[in-house]
Each structure stands twice: as structure tokens, then as C-alpha cells.
C-alpha positions in Angstrom: 155.9 -52.5 -12.6 159.3 -52.8 -12.1 162.4 -50.1 -13.7 162.1 -52.2 -17.1 158.5 -52.9 -17.3 155.0 -50.8 -17.2 152.3 -52.9 -17.0 148.4 -51.8 -18.8 145.6 -52.6 -16.8 142.4 -53.3 -19.0 138.5 -53.4 -18.0 138.3 -56.7 -19.8 140.5 -59.3 -21.7 139.2 -58.6 -24.9 140.4 -54.9 -24.4 143.8 -56.0 -23.6 143.9 -58.6 -26.6 142.7 -55.5 -28.9 145.3 -53.8 -27.7 147.6 -56.2 -28.2 146.8 -56.9 -31.8 146.9 -53.1 -32.5 150.6 -52.8 -31.0 151.7 -56.1 -33.2 150.5 -54.4 -36.5 151.7 -51.0 -35.8 155.3 -52.7 -35.0 155.0 -54.5 -38.4 154.6 -51.4 -40.3 158.3 -50.6 -39.6 157.9 -46.7 -39.8 160.8 -45.2 -38.1 158.9 -44.9 -34.9 159.7 -46.5 -31.8 157.5 -48.9 -30.3 157.8 -50.3 -26.8 158.2 -54.1 -26.8 155.7 -55.9 -25.6 156.6 -59.1 -23.3 152.9 -60.4 -22.9 149.2 -60.2 -22.3 147.5 -62.1 -19.4 144.2 -61.7 -18.7 144.0 -57.7 -18.2 147.1 -57.1 -17.8 149.4 -56.1 -21.0 153.2 -56.0 -20.0 155.4 -53.9 -22.1 158.7 -52.1 -21.9 159.3 -49.1 -20.4 160.5 -46.5 -22.0 163.2 -43.9 -21.1 162.4 -40.4 -22.1 160.1 -37.7 -21.7 156.4 -36.5 -22.6 156.3 -33.6 -25.5 155.7 -30.1 -24.7 154.4 -27.7 -27.3 157.6 -27.0 -28.6 158.3 -30.8 -29.2 155.2 -30.5 -31.7 156.8 -30.6 -35.3 158.9 -33.6 -34.1 156.0 -35.7 -33.2 154.1 -34.5 -36.2 157.0 -35.8 -38.4 156.9 -39.1 -36.6 153.0 -39.1 -37.1 153.4 -38.3 -40.5 155.7 -41.4 -41.1 153.6 -43.7 -39.4 150.8 -43.0 -41.7 152.4 -43.0 -44.8 153.8 -46.3 -44.1 150.5 -47.5 -43.0 149.3 -46.7 -46.3 151.8 -47.9 -48.4 151.7 -51.0 -46.9 148.0 -52.1 -46.2 145.7 -48.8 -46.2 145.9 -48.0 -50.4 143.3 -50.8 -50.2 141.1 -49.2 -48.0 137.8 -47.0 -48.0 137.2 -44.3 -45.0 133.5 -45.5 -44.9 134.1 -49.2 -45.0 136.1 -51.3 -42.3 139.3 -52.6 -43.1 140.7 -55.9 -42.6 144.5 -55.1 -41.8 144.8 -59.1 -40.9 143.0 -61.9 -40.3 142.5 -61.0 -36.6 142.5 -57.4 -37.1 139.7 -55.2 -38.6 140.1 -51.8 -38.5 136.3 -49.3 -38.1 135.8 -47.0 -40.3 136.2 -43.2 -40.0 132.3 -42.3 -39.7 130.6 -44.5 -37.7 132.3 -44.1 -34.6 132.1 -39.9 -35.0 128.7 -39.4 -37.0 127.3 -37.2 -34.3 130.6 -35.1 -34.1 131.1 -34.6 -38.1 129.5 -31.8 -39.7 126.3 -32.6 -42.0 128.2 -31.6 -45.3 131.2 -33.6 -44.3 132.2 -35.2 -47.5 134.8 -37.9 -47.3 135.1 -38.8 -50.9 137.8 -40.2 -52.4 140.6 -39.4 -49.6 143.0 -41.9 -48.7 143.4 -43.7 -45.7 145.5 -42.9 -42.9 144.9 -43.6 -39.1 143.5 -42.5 -36.1 145.5 -44.0 -32.7 144.8 -41.2 -30.4 147.6 -39.0 -30.6 146.9 -37.2 -27.1 150.2 -35.5 -26.8 150.5 -37.5 -23.2 150.5 -40.9 -25.6 154.2 -40.2 -26.8 157.4 -40.3 -25.2 160.6 -38.3 -26.8 163.5 -40.8 -26.1 167.1 -40.2 -27.1 166.8 -40.7 -30.5 163.5 -41.3 -31.4 159.7 -40.7 -30.9 158.0 -43.7 -29.1 154.3 -44.3 -29.2 152.7 -45.8 -25.8 149.2 -46.2 -26.2 147.7 -48.9 -28.1 144.0 -48.8 -26.9 142.2 -47.1 -30.2 143.0 -47.7 -33.7 140.4 -46.6 -36.7 140.8 -45.2 -40.2 141.0 -41.8 -40.5 142.2 -39.1 -43.4 145.1 -37.6 -43.4 145.9 -35.0 -40.9 142.7 -36.0 -38.4 145.0 -37.5 -36.1 147.5 -34.8 -35.9 144.9 -32.7 -35.3 144.3 -34.3 -32.3 147.8 -33.9 -31.4 147.4 -30.3 -31.4 144.2 -30.2 -29.5 144.8 -32.3 -27.0 148.4 -30.2 -26.6 146.4 -26.7 -26.5 143.7 -28.2 -24.1 146.6 -29.2 -22.0 149.5 -26.3 -21.9 147.3 -23.5 -23.4 147.3 -21.4 -26.4 149.7 -22.4 -29.1 150.9 -19.7 -31.8 149.7 -19.6 -35.4 153.1 -20.1 -36.4 154.0 -23.3 -34.0 150.7 -25.1 -35.5 151.7 -23.9 -39.4 155.2 -25.8 -38.6 153.7 -28.7 -37.1 151.2 -29.4 -40.2 153.7 -28.6 -42.7 156.3 -31.5 -40.9 153.5 -33.9 -41.0 152.7 -32.9 -44.7 156.7 -33.1 -45.7 156.6 -36.8 -44.5 153.5 -37.8 -46.6 154.2 -36.2 -49.7 154.9 -39.1 -51.7 151.0 -40.0 -51.2 148.6 -38.4 -53.6 146.0 -36.3 -52.3 147.3 -37.2 -48.8 148.2 -33.2 -48.3 146.0 -31.6 -45.3 145.5 -28.2 -45.7 144.9 -25.4 -43.0 141.4 -25.3 -43.6 141.1 -29.1 -43.5 143.0 -29.3 -40.7 141.0 -26.7 -38.7 137.6 -28.6 -39.5 139.5 -31.5 -37.8 140.0 -29.9 -34.8 136.5 -28.4 -34.8 135.5 -32.6 -34.8 138.1 -33.2 -32.1 136.8 -30.7 -29.8 133.1 -31.9 -30.1 134.7 -35.0 -29.0 136.9 -34.0 -26.3 134.9 -31.1 -24.5 133.5 -34.1 -21.9 136.9 -34.4 -20.7 137.7 -30.6 -20.1 138.6 -30.4 -16.2 139.8 -34.2 -16.2 142.9 -36.3 -17.8 145.1 -33.4 -17.9 143.0 -31.1 -19.9 142.4 -27.6 -18.4 141.6 -25.1 -21.5 139.0 -25.3 -23.4 139.5 -25.4 -27.3 137.4 -22.5 -28.0 139.6 -20.5 -25.5 142.9 -21.6 -26.7 141.8 -22.1 -30.6 144.4 -19.9 -32.3 142.2 -18.7 -35.7 139.3 -17.4 -33.1 136.2 -18.3 -34.2 135.2 -22.1 -35.2 135.0 -23.0 -38.3 132.3 -25.3 -38.6 128.8 -24.9 -37.2 
């Protein structure tokens, strides 16, 4: 790794090629979110532009949420309006996005209903997977990409921030959710209300609790959940 490049290593060439496909597809969305230039993939190595900036903290959540909303809206308008959350989606001839349910079946509440919710993305919006540059929010991780309802990836951002930095105020979370919803307001039925958002945070808790004590997660979600009790059984 040099001052101008960042090298990410993968367990297999297939995983590296998958990350390349995700990177390329996200670039083509042209969503006013900065994505580092990809210099190449060789075997298990992915060589990317080194991003100058800093990782966001809790106060930056509304800015990151707005960028995430722009990314999700662009994905829907360009491609995902033709998708369904319960079916894989062929984004390109070489990239198929996994459906929302199949990887999360054990974490979703039994009465969870997808209905006809419009498709957005899950790209693992861990707060550590963004960099704030001088003028834009940058995405720096391309490992995971699946279909998800609007608001679900935002809930990962909030849960990861609270598990990393500690309790977040209710007002900050409302502001963060509103910033996201403003950017997706042109899409019918994309609005994520607080009740649905809370449900998504609980799903993320179920999927993330095993990482407590690792990867920067030092606070359990039940200990920092701003609305107190859990919203699903």
C-alpha cells in the first residue's frame, strides 16, 4: 500500500471479483456519492484509490444518511424499480443481487411482511465503511450488496454507530432518518417511518450481536437503544 493506493485482501479470487462487480455497478449509478477509483483486481488483491478524509462520527450521521438516500434512490430509478425483495435481481449479465429474505430468514420476525415494498440496497453501511472527504461522502467497502427495503441499510448505519460510540440521542436519530427520507421522497412508498426503522434496527441487532467486543463494537444495542425496549420479540 502506498500513499495513493489502498490494497484490500480477500480470502479467494471469487470474493475479490464479486467486490469488483459491486464497485463497478455502484459507480455506474452516478449517485453523487464518491467512490474510489479501482486500479485493478489481481488474484485476491483489490487495489483502490486511497481516500483522503476522516471516518464519520455520530454528529455526521445525517450527512451520511443523505448520501445513502441518494445512492438508494439512484439504484431504484436506474434498475431496482423492476425488482422484488423476495427474488434475486439480475443487475447486469455478470451481477445478480441476492434477495432480501434468504440471508436473513432467521433474524426476521415471523410476521415480517415484504408486501410490495420498493427495492433499495443493503451494502453494509457500517459507519466505518464511509469516509468524509472535503466535499463528498465516500464509500470504501464493496464486499456485500443485496436487495433490501428502503431504510434497512440506514438502520445498519445507526446501529453500528451506537455500538461503536455509545448512546445516540432520539433527536439525532430522527434527524438522520429525515435526511434519508428527503433524498428518497420522489419514490412512491419509499418513506421509512420510525416504527419500521426501529424494526430494522432490531434485525441488525440480531445479526450483529455476535460481533460485540470485536471490530470496534464495544456497546450492546440493548444498552444503547434510544427508545428503550425492543420492538420485536
